[in-house]
ROTORPA-301212 format. One record per residue (C-alpha): x, y, z. Coordinates in nm, 4 decimals. Layout:
BEGIN
{x:X, y:Y, z:Z}
...
***
This chain:
BEGIN
{x:0.2056, y:-1.0606, z:-0.4314}
{x:0.3181, y:-1.0938, z:-0.7904}
{x:0.3287, y:-0.7586, z:-0.9716}
{x:0.1016, y:-0.6832, z:-1.2649}
{x:0.2504, y:-0.6303, z:-1.6113}
{x:0.0955, y:-0.4033, z:-1.8734}
{x:0.2149, y:-0.3408, z:-2.2304}
{x:0.3080, y:0.0205, z:-2.3096}
{x:0.4460, y:0.0210, z:-2.6642}
{x:0.6900, y:-0.1159, z:-2.9205}
{x:0.8561, y:0.1705, z:-3.1088}
{x:1.2345, y:0.2074, z:-3.1116}
{x:1.4159, y:0.5229, z:-2.9988}
{x:1.7532, y:0.5961, z:-2.8493}
{x:1.7114, y:0.6042, z:-2.4743}
{x:1.8742, y:0.6793, z:-2.1418}
{x:1.7258, y:0.5017, z:-1.8428}
{x:1.7993, y:0.4668, z:-1.4727}
{x:1.7302, y:0.1273, z:-1.3198}
{x:1.7941, y:-0.0378, z:-0.9858}
{x:2.0683, y:-0.2859, z:-1.0628}
{x:2.0888, y:-0.3652, z:-0.6900}
{x:1.8060, y:-0.3364, z:-0.4440}
{x:1.9666, y:-0.0223, z:-0.2984}
{x:2.1033, y:0.1614, z:-0.6045}
{x:2.0290, y:0.2916, z:-0.9542}
{x:2.2721, y:0.3074, z:-1.2449}
{x:2.2266, y:0.4444, z:-1.5993}
{x:2.1878, y:0.2470, z:-1.9193}
{x:2.1630, y:0.3559, z:-2.2820}
{x:2.0260, y:0.1717, z:-2.5822}
{x:1.7696, y:0.1751, z:-2.8591}
{x:1.5542, y:-0.1369, z:-2.8308}
{x:1.2768, y:-0.1831, z:-2.5774}
{x:1.4134, y:-0.5257, z:-2.4903}
{x:1.7308, y:-0.3526, z:-2.3637}
{x:1.5420, y:-0.1685, z:-2.0894}
{x:1.6104, y:-0.3552, z:-1.7616}
{x:1.3687, y:-0.4495, z:-1.4888}
{x:1.3218, y:-0.1843, z:-1.2188}
{x:1.3667, y:0.1093, z:-1.4586}
{x:1.2565, y:0.4224, z:-1.2717}
{x:1.3210, y:0.6868, z:-1.5368}
{x:1.3204, y:0.6568, z:-1.9155}
{x:1.4251, y:0.9391, z:-2.1483}
{x:1.3656, y:0.8853, z:-2.5208}
{x:1.5290, y:1.0818, z:-2.8024}
{x:1.2809, y:1.1216, z:-3.0876}
{x:1.3762, y:1.2478, z:-3.4332}
{x:1.1113, y:1.3507, z:-3.6840}
{x:1.1454, y:1.4985, z:-4.0287}
{x:0.9501, y:1.8154, z:-4.1001}
{x:0.8981, y:1.9921, z:-4.4331}
{x:1.0147, y:2.3532, z:-4.4714}
{x:1.0360, y:2.5828, z:-4.7737}
{x:1.3342, y:2.7940, z:-4.8798}
{x:1.3137, y:3.1284, z:-5.0576}
{x:1.2257, y:2.9617, z:-5.3878}
{x:0.9438, y:2.7672, z:-5.2217}
{x:1.1326, y:2.4399, z:-5.2621}
{x:1.0546, y:2.1840, z:-4.9902}
{x:1.3381, y:2.1062, z:-4.7510}
{x:1.3518, y:1.8133, z:-4.5160}
{x:1.4718, y:1.9084, z:-4.1664}
{x:1.5172, y:1.6611, z:-3.8844}
{x:1.3738, y:1.7816, z:-3.5557}
{x:1.4817, y:1.6316, z:-3.2232}
{x:1.2724, y:1.6285, z:-2.9104}
{x:1.2610, y:1.4175, z:-2.5962}
{x:0.9959, y:1.2102, z:-2.4247}
{x:1.0236, y:1.1458, z:-2.0511}
{x:0.8506, y:0.8547, z:-1.8795}
{x:0.8503, y:0.8493, z:-1.4995}
{x:0.6894, y:0.5496, z:-1.3291}
{x:0.5399, y:0.6918, z:-1.0089}
{x:0.3107, y:0.6066, z:-0.7166}
{x:-0.0657, y:0.5675, z:-0.7180}
{x:-0.2247, y:0.5012, z:-0.3812}
{x:-0.0618, y:0.1872, z:-0.2354}
{x:0.1007, y:0.0935, z:-0.5670}
{x:0.4328, y:0.1810, z:-0.7278}
{x:0.5377, y:0.1205, z:-1.0857}
{x:0.8511, y:0.0583, z:-1.2889}
{x:0.9271, y:-0.0001, z:-1.6565}
{x:1.0968, y:-0.2945, z:-1.8237}
{x:1.1565, y:-0.4396, z:-2.1668}
{x:1.0243, y:-0.7747, z:-2.2856}
{x:1.1974, y:-1.0222, z:-2.5177}
{x:0.9310, y:-0.9352, z:-2.7750}
{x:1.0878, y:-0.5865, z:-2.7885}
{x:0.7865, y:-0.4431, z:-2.6090}
{x:0.7974, y:-0.1886, z:-2.3279}
{x:0.6097, y:-0.3050, z:-2.0204}
{x:0.4873, y:-0.1331, z:-1.7056}
{x:0.5136, y:-0.3263, z:-1.3785}
{x:0.2784, y:-0.2344, z:-1.0913}
{x:0.3133, y:-0.3772, z:-0.7398}
{x:0.2126, y:-0.3107, z:-0.3792}
{x:0.4443, y:-0.5356, z:-0.1782}
{x:0.1440, y:-0.6914, z:-0.0043}
{x:-0.0551, y:-0.9896, z:-0.1331}
{x:-0.3692, y:-0.8416, z:0.0216}
{x:-0.3399, y:-0.5309, z:-0.1948}
{x:-0.4199, y:-0.6101, z:-0.5576}
{x:-0.5922, y:-0.4272, z:-0.8399}
{x:-0.6894, y:-0.4676, z:-1.2031}
{x:-0.7172, y:-0.0955, z:-1.2709}
{x:-0.4534, y:0.1771, z:-1.2509}
{x:-0.4757, y:0.5174, z:-1.4146}
{x:-0.1848, y:0.7362, z:-1.2984}
{x:0.1191, y:0.5173, z:-1.2456}
{x:0.3339, y:0.6566, z:-1.5298}
{x:0.3909, y:1.0273, z:-1.5912}
{x:0.4710, y:1.1223, z:-1.9539}
{x:0.5995, y:1.4594, z:-2.0739}
{x:0.7945, y:1.5906, z:-2.3747}
{x:1.0129, y:1.8847, z:-2.4707}
{x:1.3118, y:1.9929, z:-2.6772}
{x:1.5510, y:2.0401, z:-2.3811}
{x:1.6042, y:1.7225, z:-2.1745}
{x:1.7347, y:1.9074, z:-1.8681}
{x:1.4421, y:2.1489, z:-1.8572}
{x:1.2067, y:1.8613, z:-1.9315}
{x:1.3170, y:1.6683, z:-1.6231}
{x:1.3033, y:1.9767, z:-1.4016}
{x:0.9606, y:2.0852, z:-1.5231}
{x:0.8254, y:1.7328, z:-1.4872}
{x:0.9314, y:1.7018, z:-1.1236}
{x:0.7698, y:2.0383, z:-1.0503}
{x:0.4462, y:1.9176, z:-1.2104}
{x:0.4592, y:1.6013, z:-1.0009}
{x:0.5199, y:1.8084, z:-0.6882}
{x:0.1874, y:1.9830, z:-0.7410}
{x:0.0028, y:1.6704, z:-0.8504}
{x:0.1263, y:1.4081, z:-0.6028}
{x:0.1778, y:1.6249, z:-0.2928}
{x:0.4146, y:1.3639, z:-0.1473}
{x:0.7396, y:1.5271, z:-0.2610}
{x:0.8938, y:1.8688, z:-0.3111}
{x:1.1271, y:1.9943, z:-0.5810}
{x:1.4755, y:2.0778, z:-0.4541}
{x:1.4114, y:2.4497, z:-0.5152}
{x:1.1412, y:2.4379, z:-0.2480}
{x:1.3423, y:2.2646, z:0.0239}
{x:1.5498, y:2.4059, z:0.3062}
{x:1.9176, y:2.3440, z:0.2381}
{x:2.1471, y:2.1927, z:0.4981}
{x:2.4036, y:2.4290, z:0.6471}
{x:2.6961, y:2.1900, z:0.5957}
{x:2.6705, y:2.1742, z:0.2162}
{x:2.9417, y:2.4272, z:0.1324}
{x:3.2022, y:2.2932, z:0.3718}
{x:3.4787, y:2.0420, z:0.3254}
{x:3.4116, y:1.7429, z:0.5506}
{x:3.5378, y:1.4045, z:0.6620}
{x:3.3456, y:1.0762, z:0.6860}
{x:3.5094, y:0.8093, z:0.8986}
{x:3.3947, y:0.5046, z:0.6994}
{x:3.6871, y:0.4147, z:0.4740}
{x:3.9376, y:0.5224, z:0.7374}
{x:3.8106, y:0.2823, z:1.0049}
{x:3.5026, y:0.0974, z:0.8819}
{x:3.3231, y:-0.0428, z:1.1910}
{x:3.6382, y:-0.0040, z:1.4004}
{x:3.5801, y:0.3712, z:1.4290}
{x:3.6883, y:0.4963, z:1.7712}
{x:3.7580, y:0.8284, z:1.9469}
{x:4.1360, y:0.7985, z:1.9344}
{x:4.1333, y:0.7320, z:1.5622}
{x:3.9003, y:1.0264, z:1.5002}
{x:4.1227, y:1.2499, z:1.7142}
{x:4.4321, y:1.1386, z:1.5233}
{x:4.2670, y:1.2056, z:1.1882}
{x:4.1492, y:1.5523, z:1.2886}
{x:4.4991, y:1.6361, z:1.4127}
{x:4.6455, y:1.5475, z:1.0734}
{x:4.3970, y:1.7728, z:0.8985}
{x:4.4833, y:2.0551, z:1.1388}
{x:4.8548, y:2.0088, z:1.0747}
{x:4.7942, y:2.0304, z:0.7017}
{x:4.5967, y:2.3529, z:0.7273}
{x:4.2611, y:2.2187, z:0.6052}
{x:4.0584, y:2.0996, z:0.9031}
{x:3.7167, y:1.9641, z:0.8043}
{x:3.4117, y:2.1516, z:0.9256}
{x:3.1528, y:1.8697, z:0.9091}
{x:3.2370, y:1.5249, z:1.0472}
{x:3.0307, y:1.2105, z:0.9936}
{x:3.0882, y:0.9375, z:1.2506}
{x:2.9813, y:0.6423, z:1.0400}
{x:2.8759, y:0.2884, z:1.1313}
{x:3.0531, y:0.1511, z:1.4389}
{x:2.9493, y:0.3829, z:1.7238}
{x:2.6256, y:0.2042, z:1.8236}
{x:2.5519, y:-0.0670, z:2.0796}
{x:2.4719, y:-0.3849, z:1.8856}
{x:2.4737, y:-0.7619, z:1.9247}
{x:2.5066, y:-1.0394, z:1.6677}
{x:2.3519, y:-1.3786, z:1.7481}
{x:2.5114, y:-1.5330, z:1.4404}
{x:2.8759, y:-1.4501, z:1.5150}
{x:3.0192, y:-1.6417, z:1.8095}
{x:3.3711, y:-1.5986, z:1.9436}
{x:3.5963, y:-1.8792, z:1.8274}
{x:3.3649, y:-1.9874, z:1.5473}
{x:3.4595, y:-1.9414, z:1.1786}
{x:3.3281, y:-1.6290, z:1.0101}
{x:3.0326, y:-1.6866, z:0.7770}
{x:3.0072, y:-1.4323, z:0.4941}
{x:2.6853, y:-1.2357, z:0.5274}
{x:2.6493, y:-1.2870, z:0.9017}
{x:2.7878, y:-0.9370, z:0.9626}
{x:2.4528, y:-0.7977, z:0.8528}
{x:2.2755, y:-0.9844, z:1.1347}
{x:2.3894, y:-0.7374, z:1.4024}
{x:2.0935, y:-0.5758, z:1.5771}
{x:2.0605, y:-0.2605, z:1.7871}
{x:2.0328, y:-0.3109, z:2.1644}
{x:2.0397, y:0.0514, z:2.2872}
{x:2.0068, y:0.4015, z:2.1458}
{x:2.3201, y:0.5151, z:2.3323}
{x:2.6814, y:0.4868, z:2.2174}
{x:2.8842, y:0.1696, z:2.2668}
{x:3.1769, y:0.1170, z:2.5019}
{x:3.4358, y:0.2577, z:2.2608}
{x:3.2940, y:0.6054, z:2.3231}
{x:3.2647, y:0.5728, z:2.7023}
{x:3.5114, y:0.5989, z:2.9879}
{x:3.7827, y:0.7844, z:2.7967}
{x:4.0090, y:0.9630, z:3.0415}
{x:4.3707, y:0.8846, z:2.9595}
{x:4.4582, y:1.0748, z:2.6402}
{x:4.1068, y:1.2072, z:2.5706}
{x:3.9340, y:1.3869, z:2.8609}
{x:3.5898, y:1.2424, z:2.7842}
{x:3.3603, y:0.9927, z:2.9525}
{x:3.0809, y:0.9664, z:2.6947}
{x:2.9661, y:1.0716, z:2.3471}
{x:2.8576, y:1.4172, z:2.4604}
{x:3.1931, y:1.5033, z:2.6143}
{x:3.3780, y:1.3615, z:2.3138}
{x:3.1787, y:1.5686, z:2.0645}
{x:3.2243, y:1.8834, z:2.2714}
{x:3.5972, y:1.8073, z:2.2889}
{x:3.6500, y:1.7627, z:1.9146}
{x:3.4359, y:2.0644, z:1.8272}
{x:3.6340, y:2.2893, z:2.0592}
{x:3.9728, y:2.1405, z:1.9723}
{x:3.9498, y:2.1069, z:1.5943}
{x:3.7024, y:2.3714, z:1.4766}
{x:3.4244, y:2.1341, z:1.3735}
{x:3.0980, y:2.3085, z:1.2925}
{x:2.8821, y:1.9991, z:1.2454}
{x:2.8976, y:1.6418, z:1.3708}
{x:2.6614, y:1.3898, z:1.2120}
{x:2.6286, y:1.0245, z:1.3087}
{x:2.5142, y:0.7221, z:1.1104}
{x:2.2180, y:0.4976, z:1.1788}
{x:1.9977, y:0.2679, z:0.9709}
{x:1.6325, y:0.3398, z:0.8955}
{x:1.5387, y:0.0469, z:1.1232}
{x:1.8035, y:0.1373, z:1.3807}
{x:2.0665, y:-0.1026, z:1.2486}
{x:2.1163, y:-0.3475, z:0.9618}
{x:1.9286, y:-0.6239, z:1.1405}
{x:1.6857, y:-0.3871, z:1.3095}
{x:1.6332, y:-0.4024, z:1.6858}
{x:1.7415, y:-0.7042, z:1.8904}
{x:1.4229, y:-0.8847, z:1.9995}
{x:1.5420, y:-0.9417, z:2.3579}
{x:1.6509, y:-0.5810, z:2.4144}
{x:1.4670, y:-0.3241, z:2.6216}
{x:1.4260, y:-0.0976, z:2.3187}
{x:1.2610, y:-0.3809, z:2.1246}
{x:1.0022, y:-0.4116, z:2.3993}
{x:0.9538, y:-0.0353, z:2.4158}
{x:0.8940, y:0.0014, z:2.0407}
{x:0.7243, y:-0.3375, z:1.9960}
{x:0.9854, y:-0.4652, z:1.7490}
{x:0.9241, y:-0.8086, z:1.5969}
{x:1.1381, y:-1.0272, z:1.3719}
{x:1.0053, y:-1.0222, z:1.0158}
{x:1.1399, y:-1.2042, z:0.7125}
{x:1.1634, y:-1.0038, z:0.3938}
{x:0.9932, y:-1.0885, z:0.0686}
{x:1.1851, y:-0.9656, z:-0.2341}
{x:0.9986, y:-0.8682, z:-0.5478}
{x:1.0866, y:-1.0179, z:-0.8891}
{x:1.2446, y:-0.6847, z:-0.9814}
{x:1.5016, y:-0.7217, z:-0.7036}
{x:1.6004, y:-1.0737, z:-0.7936}
{x:1.5860, y:-1.0045, z:-1.1676}
{x:1.8969, y:-0.7878, z:-1.1619}
{x:2.2075, y:-0.8177, z:-0.9408}
{x:2.1657, y:-1.0066, z:-0.6142}
{x:2.2922, y:-0.8369, z:-0.2991}
{x:2.4615, y:-1.0287, z:-0.0181}
{x:2.3240, y:-0.8013, z:0.2540}
{x:1.9649, y:-0.8478, z:0.1410}
{x:2.0051, y:-1.2186, z:0.0738}
{x:2.1493, y:-1.2635, z:0.4243}
{x:1.8786, y:-1.0595, z:0.5952}
{x:1.6137, y:-1.2520, z:0.4026}
{x:1.7255, y:-1.5668, z:0.5878}
{x:1.8066, y:-1.4067, z:0.9229}
{x:1.5155, y:-1.1652, z:0.9481}
{x:1.4973, y:-0.8068, z:1.0704}
{x:1.3801, y:-0.6664, z:1.4040}
{x:1.1126, y:-0.4316, z:1.2676}
{x:0.9817, y:-0.1484, z:1.4842}
{x:0.6040, y:-0.1240, z:1.5107}
{x:0.5043, y:0.1391, z:1.2499}
{x:0.2745, y:0.2933, z:1.5120}
{x:0.5806, y:0.3583, z:1.7296}
{x:0.8391, y:0.4528, z:1.4691}
{x:0.8201, y:0.8257, z:1.5410}
{x:0.8741, y:0.7529, z:1.9106}
{x:1.1894, y:0.5581, z:1.8249}
{x:1.3314, y:0.8290, z:1.5999}
{x:1.2363, y:1.1027, z:1.8450}
{x:1.4037, y:0.9263, z:2.1394}
{x:1.7166, y:0.8463, z:1.9370}
{x:1.7519, y:1.1927, z:1.7873}
{x:1.6697, y:1.3664, z:2.1152}
{x:1.9516, y:1.1762, z:2.2836}
{x:2.1927, y:1.2510, z:2.0006}
{x:2.1009, y:1.6194, z:1.9961}
{x:2.1557, y:1.6434, z:2.3723}
{x:2.4992, y:1.4899, z:2.3105}
{x:2.5969, y:1.7649, z:2.0653}
{x:2.5163, y:1.5786, z:1.7432}
{x:2.3914, y:1.8122, z:1.4677}
{x:2.2351, y:1.5683, z:1.2216}
{x:2.2154, y:1.2123, z:1.0942}
{x:2.3050, y:1.0039, z:0.7917}
{x:2.0280, y:0.7432, z:0.7643}
{x:2.1249, y:0.4308, z:0.5720}
{x:1.9771, y:0.0974, z:0.4553}
{x:1.6513, y:0.2704, z:0.3626}
{x:1.5331, y:0.0429, z:0.0820}
{x:1.5054, y:-0.2486, z:0.3247}
{x:1.1627, y:-0.1170, z:0.4274}
{x:1.0132, y:-0.2089, z:0.0887}
{x:1.0564, y:-0.5803, z:0.1587}
{x:0.8459, y:-0.5820, z:0.4767}
{x:0.5354, y:-0.3947, z:0.3609}
{x:0.3129, y:-0.7027, z:0.3799}
{x:0.0653, y:-0.6689, z:0.6651}
{x:0.1345, y:-0.2958, z:0.6935}
{x:-0.0641, y:-0.1600, z:0.4002}
{x:0.2081, y:-0.2291, z:0.1425}
{x:0.5515, y:-0.0914, z:0.0654}
{x:0.4410, y:0.2562, z:-0.0473}
{x:0.2396, y:0.3265, z:0.2671}
{x:0.5100, y:0.1897, z:0.4983}
{x:0.7836, y:0.3874, z:0.3232}
{x:0.5779, y:0.7055, z:0.3480}
{x:0.5098, y:0.6532, z:0.7192}
{x:0.8763, y:0.5908, z:0.8059}
{x:1.0014, y:0.8778, z:0.5875}
{x:0.7533, y:1.1259, z:0.7364}
{x:0.8417, y:1.0182, z:1.0916}
{x:1.2131, y:1.0476, z:1.0159}
{x:1.1845, y:1.3942, z:0.8630}
{x:0.9630, y:1.5198, z:1.1475}
{x:1.2021, y:1.3910, z:1.4131}
{x:1.5060, y:1.5446, z:1.2425}
{x:1.3323, y:1.8826, z:1.2173}
{x:1.2166, y:1.8682, z:1.5795}
{x:1.5428, y:1.7576, z:1.7387}
{x:1.8126, y:1.9187, z:1.5264}
{x:1.6253, y:2.2396, z:1.4473}
{x:1.7272, y:2.2139, z:1.0823}
{x:1.7005, y:1.9862, z:0.7805}
{x:2.0168, y:1.7995, z:0.8805}
{x:1.9451, y:1.4644, z:0.7193}
{x:2.1427, y:1.2663, z:0.4612}
{x:1.9440, y:0.9773, z:0.3109}
{x:2.1310, y:0.6740, z:0.1827}
{x:2.0609, y:0.3416, z:0.0100}
{x:1.7197, y:0.4775, z:-0.0862}
{x:1.6987, y:0.4525, z:-0.4665}
{x:1.3519, y:0.2986, z:-0.4785}
{x:1.0943, y:0.5358, z:-0.6203}
{x:0.8763, y:0.4766, z:-0.3133}
{x:1.1375, y:0.6818, z:-0.1244}
{x:1.2188, y:0.9265, z:-0.4024}
{x:0.8557, y:1.0346, z:-0.4356}
{x:0.8056, y:1.0480, z:-0.0566}
{x:1.0801, y:1.3072, z:-0.0086}
{x:0.9013, y:1.6155, z:0.1241}
{x:1.1716, y:1.7646, z:0.3471}
{x:1.4933, y:1.5662, z:0.3073}
{x:1.7235, y:1.7667, z:0.0831}
{x:2.0349, y:1.5465, z:0.0529}
{x:2.0625, y:1.1860, z:-0.0635}
{x:2.3363, y:0.9612, z:-0.1939}
{x:2.3365, y:0.9510, z:-0.5723}
{x:2.5274, y:0.6291, z:-0.6229}
{x:2.6558, y:0.2941, z:-0.5114}
{x:2.9324, y:0.3084, z:-0.2506}
{x:3.2764, y:0.4426, z:-0.3322}
{x:3.5015, y:0.1338, z:-0.3477}
{x:3.8657, y:0.2387, z:-0.2977}
{x:3.9880, y:-0.1213, z:-0.3008}
{x:3.8286, y:-0.1981, z:-0.6376}
{x:3.9748, y:0.0270, z:-0.9098}
{x:3.7595, y:-0.1421, z:-1.1747}
{x:3.4455, y:0.0127, z:-1.0277}
{x:3.5642, y:0.3738, z:-1.0562}
{x:3.4241, y:0.4422, z:-1.4040}
{x:3.0862, y:0.2970, z:-1.3065}
{x:3.0844, y:0.5042, z:-0.9879}
{x:3.1626, y:0.8268, z:-1.1730}
{x:2.9108, y:0.7597, z:-1.4503}
{x:2.6432, y:0.6667, z:-1.1991}
{x:2.6736, y:0.9765, z:-0.9842}
{x:2.6862, y:1.2039, z:-1.2889}
{x:2.3887, y:1.0547, z:-1.4708}
{x:2.1772, y:0.9817, z:-1.1623}
{x:2.2117, y:1.3460, z:-1.0624}
{x:2.0122, y:1.4469, z:-1.3718}
{x:1.7076, y:1.2861, z:-1.2132}
{x:1.7738, y:1.2915, z:-0.8390}
{x:1.9184, y:1.6430, z:-0.8527}
{x:1.5697, y:1.7816, z:-0.9101}
{x:1.4494, y:1.6361, z:-0.5788}
{x:1.7597, y:1.6364, z:-0.3566}
{x:2.1158, y:1.7632, z:-0.3581}
{x:2.2965, y:1.4501, z:-0.4809}
{x:2.5647, y:1.3254, z:-0.2460}
{x:2.8424, y:1.1793, z:-0.4622}
{x:2.9800, y:0.9758, z:-0.1706}
{x:3.3353, y:0.9927, z:-0.0395}
{x:3.6747, y:0.9997, z:-0.2034}
{x:4.0393, y:0.9472, z:-0.1194}
{x:4.2630, y:1.2353, z:-0.2133}
{x:4.5387, y:1.0535, z:-0.3996}
{x:4.2856, y:0.8539, z:-0.5979}
{x:4.0676, y:1.1493, z:-0.6933}
{x:4.3667, y:1.3467, z:-0.8184}
{x:4.4824, y:1.0467, z:-1.0191}
{x:4.1367, y:1.0354, z:-1.1722}
{x:4.1468, y:1.4031, z:-1.2571}
{x:4.4685, y:1.3432, z:-1.4471}
{x:4.3389, y:1.0315, z:-1.6192}
{x:4.0862, y:0.9605, z:-1.8897}
{x:3.8087, y:0.9581, z:-1.6305}
{x:3.8044, y:1.3349, z:-1.5900}
{x:3.8793, y:1.6551, z:-1.7692}
{x:3.9736, y:1.8750, z:-1.4739}
{x:3.7925, y:2.1757, z:-1.6228}
{x:3.4626, y:1.9905, z:-1.6145}
{x:3.4868, y:1.8157, z:-1.2787}
{x:3.1698, y:1.8422, z:-1.0750}
{x:3.1338, y:1.6967, z:-0.7296}
{x:2.8525, y:1.7257, z:-0.4821}
{x:2.7582, y:1.8294, z:-0.1356}
{x:3.0372, y:1.8669, z:0.1176}
{x:3.3519, y:1.6962, z:-0.0003}
{x:3.3534, y:1.3961, z:0.2314}
{x:3.7087, y:1.2736, z:0.2224}
{x:3.7470, y:0.9129, z:0.3316}
{x:4.1171, y:0.9161, z:0.3986}
{x:4.3102, y:0.6076, z:0.4966}
{x:4.5289, y:0.7404, z:0.7762}
{x:4.8408, y:0.5477, z:0.6788}
{x:4.8347, y:0.6763, z:0.3204}
{x:4.6905, y:1.0219, z:0.3622}
{x:4.8587, y:1.3252, z:0.2082}
{x:4.7353, y:1.6515, z:0.3557}
{x:4.9255, y:1.8496, z:0.0926}
{x:4.7134, y:1.6995, z:-0.1823}
{x:4.4042, y:1.7517, z:0.0283}
{x:4.4550, y:2.1254, z:0.0572}
{x:4.4553, y:2.1593, z:-0.3219}
{x:4.0803, y:2.0884, z:-0.3121}
{x:3.9930, y:2.3286, z:-0.0312}
{x:3.9903, y:2.7088, z:-0.0042}
{x:4.1481, y:2.9014, z:0.2800}
{x:3.8011, y:2.9239, z:0.4360}
{x:3.7737, y:2.5400, z:0.4254}
{x:3.4916, y:2.5577, z:0.1739}
{x:3.5111, y:2.3321, z:-0.1292}
{x:3.6211, y:2.4356, z:-0.4759}
{x:3.4336, y:2.1439, z:-0.6324}
{x:3.0628, y:2.2045, z:-0.5964}
{x:2.7628, y:2.0230, z:-0.7357}
{x:2.6074, y:2.1947, z:-1.0340}
{x:2.2880, y:2.0799, z:-1.2057}
{x:2.4033, y:2.2707, z:-1.5130}
***
C-alpha cells in the first residue's frame, strides 16, 4: 500500500502551501525551495516574477518585472488521491495513493490541477469552479445552500464542560447569557451527551493517556445525564430538555456533536447497534504522509485499540436512524467530527477515496432528509478526499482546535484559520472554531490583531468558562439583534 512518487520539477519560486501537519488538520507554510515543501501538501501557490521588455516614448527598451501566480492543486482521480512534497534533492514530487494494497497503478493522468493568473484570490476561486465542473464530486460555495444559523451569535459547550456537559450546566450558562442581554441563538451540545462504554478504562485502575479515545458508542439515544431530570429542570429526556431551553432562553437552533463513525472508537462490538449495522473492529493503517509530519495521540491510540467500523453498505441506515431520532427530539443539525479517521480504514472497501465519498454522501443525504436543511458542520476533515467530496456540506472547521490553556498556540491558530480560509473558503464557509471572550479581546488589543481588520467566521461560537465569564465583554461583540458584528469575509 505504499504510495507512488513522481517527480514534478525543480525550479525555485516563493510559495505558500497548505499541508496536513496532523492527520486531521492543515496549516500554512511559506518558503522558496522545493525541499521546504512538506509531505501531505494539498495546495501550492507559487509567485513567479518574469522580466518583460517594454519601450518608452523614445523607443528605448525598459525592463519591467511582471508577477503572476501558479496554483497546483493535488486532487482525486478514480480511487486515488494525490499530494505534493519536496525531496532533499530540491525536487518537487507528487505522491499518489489509494489506501488499499489491492488498488495500485502505474499510470495517472489527472491527479494535479494546474492554473495561473495575476490575482491569487481570483485564481483560487476560478480554479475551484473549474474543478466543480470537471470532477462533479464537489460544489463551489456559491452553489451551496447556506445554513440558517450562520449570522447568529452562538455558544458551543466544549470548553465550558468538555465531556462533563450536562443539562444543569447548560441551563446555568444560558441564564448568564440572558442576564447579560446577549442570549445565544444557536447552541452546540458538544461531545459528552452520548451513551458510550470504554473497555480500556476500569474503575480504580490508573489512567492511561490515550485510552480516552477508546470509548465506543452503545446506543443512538442520549446518556443518563440527559434523562430523568425533574427536580430543578422539568425534563425527563433529551426532547423535553431541548424544548425547555428553546422556550426558556430564545434558542433558534440546537445542534449536537457526533463522530463520523458514531464515536471516537466507533460502535461497541457487543452493542445492539453494532449488530444492527454490522460493525466490526478494524485496525487502521496510517500512510507515510501521516507519520511523516506530527504524530497524533488520538490516531496512535486508535491504531492499537481499533475502531468499530459500520458496514459501508449500512452507513446511511445508521445516519438516518440517528438523525431521525435527534430530529424527533428537537435537534436542528449536527456537528460531525473525527472525519479523517475514515481514510485509514479504506483497505478492503475500495480504498480511502471511495469510502470517504460513500460516507460523505450518506451523511449529507441523511442531514437533508431529517433536518430539512443543510444543517451540517464538518470537523477534523482536512484530507483532500473529504474536501473534494463536499457536494452539499457548506460549513467546515478551518483549523486545529482552539486551545485556551495553551497561549503559545494562539498565533498558529489565528494564522491557520486565516490562511486556510483562502482555500477552504471557496468550498465551504470556514468555521474558525470557538473563542473565549476575555482572550479574544486581549488578542484584539495585542500584536495578533489590528481591530479594524479582524475577520471571524460563521456564528461566533463562544466557549466560555463559566467561572471566568464576563457577559459585559461578550455583548461588545454582539448586536442588539444577537447577530454577530464579526463576520467571515473572503475578501
